[in-house]
C-alpha positions, 0 to 999 in steps of 0.5 A: 831108102837112100840112107839105108843104101849109103850106110850099106855102102859105107859098110862095104868100104874103108874109112879113108873112102868113106871119110872123103865121100862124106865131104864130096857129096856136095860137089857130086850134087852141084855137078849133077844139077849143072848137068841136068840144068837145074843150076846155072854156072857163070864163072864171071859173075859173082855168084858163079865164082862162089859156087866154084869156090864152095866146089874147090873147098869141098874137094880140098876137104875131101883131099885132106880128110883122105890124106891125113895120117894123124895119130893111131886111136887104138894100138892093136890088131884086128881078128877076123871079126874086126875086133880090135884086140889091144896089144900087150903092154910092155 
């Protein structure tokens, strides 16, 4: 049920949001675990510092993924159904 709801939510959003959401899931899980008391966070200890480093890397990865303006994969336009129509060469 969880995966079905997740996939339905991804279908309703843009690719940029979906691309940023996937690497940020561990961050949300960690924040929820700390808030519920299942996980402890002591930043001055090595394990706590590594946890924060992992969260920071996830956030940086999500930001890079959503901000990347790479090459266009498909050239053309989409019709009302989302079907990509190739642009005429010329």
